[in-house]
N, C-alpha and C positions, 0 to 999 in steps of 0.2 A: 713474511709472505712475499715480499719483493725478491728475497733471495731464492725461495722456492721456485718463483716464476722464472727467474734467471737460469736456474739449473735446468728446468724443463726445456727452456728455449735453447740452452747450450746443447742439451742432448739432441734436440731436433736439428740443431746446426750440425752437430758432429755426424748424425745420420746422413745429411745432405753431402757433407764433405767426403764421406766414404763413397757415396754413389758416384761422385765426380772423379774420384781417383781410382775407382775400382774397375770391375769388369764391364765393358760395354755390352756384353751379351747377357746381362741380368734379365730375368723374366719381365715381360711387359708390365704386369701389375706392380712389381717392385719399382720399376723405373717411374711409373706414374705416381706411386706414393711419394717417392723421393722428390719428384718434380713438384708435387703439391706442397711438400714441406718447404722446399726452397721458395716457392711463391708466397706461402703464408709468412715466412720469416721476412722476406723482403717487404711485403705489405706492412707488417708490423714496424719495421724500421723506417719506412717511408712515412708512416703516420706520425711516429715520434719526431723524425727529423722536420717534418712540416711544422709541427708545433714549436719546436725550438727555433727554427729559422724565422717563424712569424714573430716570436717574442724577442729575438736577439739580432736578427738580421744576419747576413752571411759572415760579416767580419766578427761580430760578437759571439757567434755560435762556435762550438767545437765539437769534434766527434766524441770527446769524453762527456759532454753534456747530453748528447743524443744517446750514448750508451747507457748513461744513468737513467734517462727517461724511459728507455726501452727495457731496463733491468737486465742488461747484458754486459759482459766484458767488452772493452773497447776493441780487442782483437777480433771479436765476432763481427763488429760493424765493418772493419776493414776487410774481412773475408768477402763480404758482399759488395762493398764499395771502397776501393782502395784509397781514395782521398775524400776530403770534405767537399771539394768542388764536384766530384763525380756524383756524390750523394745529392748535393744541392741542385745540380742540373737535372738529375732524375726527378726530383720533386717538381721542378718547373715543366719538364717534358710530360710528366704524368698529368699534371693539371691541364696543359694544352690539349692532351688527348681527350680529356673529359669535355673541354670546351669545344673541341672539333666534333665530337659525337653529337653534342647539343645542336649543332647546325645541320644535322642530317635531314632536318625538316625541309631544307632548301632543295634537297634531291627527292624527298618523299611526296611533295605536292607542288603543283604548278599554280596553286591558289595562294597569292601572297598574304591574304588574311590568315590562312591556315599555317603557312610556312613561317611568317614572321611572328605570329602569335605563339606557335609552338616553340620557336627559337627563344623568345622571351621567357616563356614559362620554364623552359629547360635551364636557361641561364639563371633565373631566379632561384630555382631549386638547387643548383650548384652553389649559389651564394649562401643558401641556408644550410646545405650539407657540408660544404667545404670552405668555410669562411677563412680558415687559417691559410689555406693554399692561395686564396685570392690576395691575402695580405702579403704573402711571400712575393708573389708576382708583382703586385703594385710597388712594393718597397724596392725591388730590383729595378723596375722601370724608372722610378723616381731618382734613383741613384746613378742613372746613365746606361743601364742595361749592359754593363761591361761583361757580365758573365753569360750573357745570352743573346748577343747581337746575331750570332749565327742562327739561332733558333728563330729569331724574328724574321731575318732575311731569307732563310732557306726553307722554313716550314710555315710560319704564320702568314707572310706575304703571299706565297702562292695559294694558300688556303683562302685568304681574304679576297684575292683577285677572282677566284671562281664564284664567290658569293656576289661580288660587284657585278660580274657578268650577268648573273641571274636577275639582280635587281634592275640593271639597266634594260634588260629585255622586257621586264614588267612595265617599266616606264615607257618604253617605245610602243607597247601594246595598250597603253592607257589604263593599266591596272594599278599604277602608282602615280603620285604627283611627281613633278619634275624636280626631284631632290638629288643632291649629290650622294651617291651610293655609300662612299667611304664615311661621309659625315653621319649618315643614318646608322651605320654599323658602330661608329664610335659612340654615338648617342646611346645605342642599346647597351654597349659595354659599360659605359659610365653609369648608366642608371641601374642596371641589374647588379653591377659589382659594388655599387654604393652600399647596398644592404649587407655586404660582407666587410668591406674595408672601413666603413664608418658606422659600424653597428653600435659602438659606444655612444656616438652622438645621437643616433636614432633612439636608443633607450633613454637617453637623458632628456631629449626634447619631447619624447612621447610620454615621459613619466611612467614608463614600464620597465620591468627588469628584462623581459624578452618577449618576442612575439609568440603567441599560441599558434598552433598549426592553422587553426581556422582563421586567425587574423592575418597570418602570412599568406594564406591562399587568397584571401579577399584583396590584400595589397597587390599581390601578383596580378590578379585580374584587372585592378586599376592601372597598373603599369602597362599591361598588354593593350588595354583600350586607348591609353594615352599615346602609345607608340603608333598604333594602328591609325588613329585620327591624325596624328602629326604627319605621317607620310601619305595619307590619303589612299590607303590600301582598299581595293575593291576585289571581290571575287569575280571570276570570269563570267559567272552566270548573272550576276548583278549588273555587269556592264552591258550585257545583251538585253 
């Protein structure tokens, strides 16, 4: 069965390769189909790479391991990602983009209760949905972030600075307690990502194999309320 899957994906890969070396004037529907094939193949490889990097770390993982997990020849992996480092960084960047989108609530609402609550819920859901990605990120940071210092400095820091500005404005308007904005963000990260990075500990201490969706939703609301109370968030209408 794995071999059949590999053959199917290899054929999909070959279709994409033809599209990229062939005629640029191919009909639009054909270009869209081949673009979709490439996107699908990349997503499959990224998911497999995320799992292998979470299990082995960057140094312990290899493209051969990732190819085996994906059911593909190693050459197919290198077609999309020339090096292991390129694939690793793509996993990290893809996770950051998910976390970035989670913070859209800061632009979507001027109500700190809604914005912070929505952000915590989104981060908790990502910990439930992408626990392996969170582990890859945490492991890289623990080991000094050598492979992603530029991502932290050029992408994460500017992104964080914009959130800090919003939080400081809420504080100045009396909608939040006088807290350090970066500390608040770090606390949210630590708390929400704990449910991904330390899931084995949570299961062991809770005496459960895994959270049900209902239990996870209830835990998420507990975390939201704890964060809201900790930072003294108030809705603008409540202040008036």
